[in-house]
Structure formats: C-alpha cells, structure tokens
C-alpha positions in Angstrom: 198.0 -155.6 67.8 195.8 -155.0 64.8 192.9 -152.6 64.6 190.9 -155.1 62.5 189.1 -157.6 64.7 190.1 -161.3 64.2 186.7 -162.9 64.7 183.8 -162.6 62.3 181.5 -161.5 65.1 183.5 -158.4 65.9 184.1 -157.6 62.2 180.3 -157.7 61.7 179.9 -155.4 64.7 182.5 -153.0 63.2 180.7 -153.0 59.9 177.3 -152.4 61.5 178.8 -149.5 63.5 180.2 -148.0 60.3 176.9 -148.3 58.5 175.0 -146.7 61.4 177.4 -143.8 61.4 177.1 -143.4 57.6 173.3 -143.5 57.9 173.3 -140.9 60.6 175.6 -138.6 58.5 173.4 -139.1 55.4 170.2 -138.4 57.3 171.7 -135.2 58.7 172.7 -134.0 55.3 169.3 -134.9 53.9 167.5 -133.1 56.7 169.6 -129.9 56.3 169.1 -129.8 52.5 165.4 -130.8 52.2 163.9 -129.5 55.5 166.1 -126.9 57.1 167.2 -125.0 54.1 163.7 -124.4 52.6 162.5 -123.2 56.0 165.3 -120.7 56.3 164.7 -119.5 52.8 161.0 -119.1 53.4 161.7 -117.2 56.7 164.0 -114.9 54.8 161.4 -114.2 52.2 158.8 -113.5 54.8 161.1 -111.2 56.7 161.9 -109.3 53.4 158.2 -109.0 52.8 157.7 -107.5 56.3 160.6 -105.1 55.7 159.2 -104.0 52.4 155.8 -103.5 53.9 157.2 -101.3 56.6 159.2 -99.3 54.0 156.1 -98.8 51.9 154.1 -97.7 54.9 156.7 -95.2 55.9 157.5 -93.8 52.4 154.6 -91.5 52.1 154.6 -90.1 55.6 156.1 -86.9 57.0 158.9 -87.2 59.5 156.5 -86.6 62.4 154.2 -89.3 61.2 157.1 -91.7 60.7 158.3 -91.0 64.3 154.8 -91.7 65.7 154.6 -94.9 63.6 158.0 -95.9 64.8 157.1 -95.3 68.4 153.8 -97.3 68.0 155.7 -100.2 66.5 158.4 -100.1 69.1 155.8 -100.1 71.9 154.7 -103.6 70.8 158.2 -104.9 71.8 158.1 -107.4 68.9 160.0 -105.2 66.5 162.5 -102.4 67.1 162.6 -99.7 64.4 165.5 -97.3 64.5 165.3 -93.6 63.4 166.8 -92.9 60.0 169.6 -90.9 61.7 170.5 -93.5 64.3 173.6 -95.5 64.0 173.0 -99.2 63.2 174.2 -101.3 66.1 177.0 -103.7 65.3 176.0 -107.1 64.3 178.1 -110.2 63.8 176.7 -113.2 62.0 176.9 -116.3 64.2 178.7 -119.3 62.9 175.6 -121.4 62.5 175.1 -122.4 58.9 171.3 -121.8 59.1 171.8 -118.3 60.4 174.4 -117.5 57.8 172.1 -118.8 55.1 169.2 -116.7 56.5 171.4 -113.5 56.5 172.6 -114.2 53.0 169.1 -114.8 51.7 167.7 -111.8 53.4 170.5 -109.5 52.1 169.9 -110.8 48.6 166.1 -110.3 48.8 166.5 -106.8 50.3 169.2 -105.8 47.8 171.7 -105.0 50.5 
C-alpha cells in the first residue's frame, strides 16, 4: 500500500490540501509579524509611558502624599500600586509568544 494516491483526482486533492495548509501557515506567520507584533510593541510603549508618568508624579512628593496618591489610585481598581517597601508578588511569564514579547519590550523600555 502506497501513501501516494494512484488516481489523478486524489493526487490533485492531496496537492490542494497541501497548498491550503501552506497558505494557512503563511497567513498565520504574516498576521503575527505584521499585525500582532506591532500591537504588542505599541502596548508595551504605552504601558512604559504610564509607568514613567506615575514615577514622575510620585517623585516630588513626601511619603504621606505618596501613600495618599497610592490609595487613591488603588481605589479605582484599575491599577494596583504597591508601597515601596512591599515585596513584589511572584510573577511567571506565560508561554504565549505575545505575552513574552510584551514583557521583554516592557522590560527594555523601563530599563529593568
């Protein structure tokens, strides 16, 4: 028994299936490179901008003002700021390539 079909019809079907699979793979790569990657890089840049803005707003304040500002920001429940003395919770980077790219870009932009 051979894996290659004997009739021309089934050979054509096999070729079409291979071409469809190749087109799907190529479109996935193109989407990741030209759509997903720029979005992730832009999100990392925006996040770094927000972090720098919060750092700048906290830099000239006293510790009591920083605590009040932190409490005000934490009350919005959109962002959670930790005190300077608090231990950073453990964080593991997920296996998703987009998330790894985001973390790498953000660390590069923040100088971490």
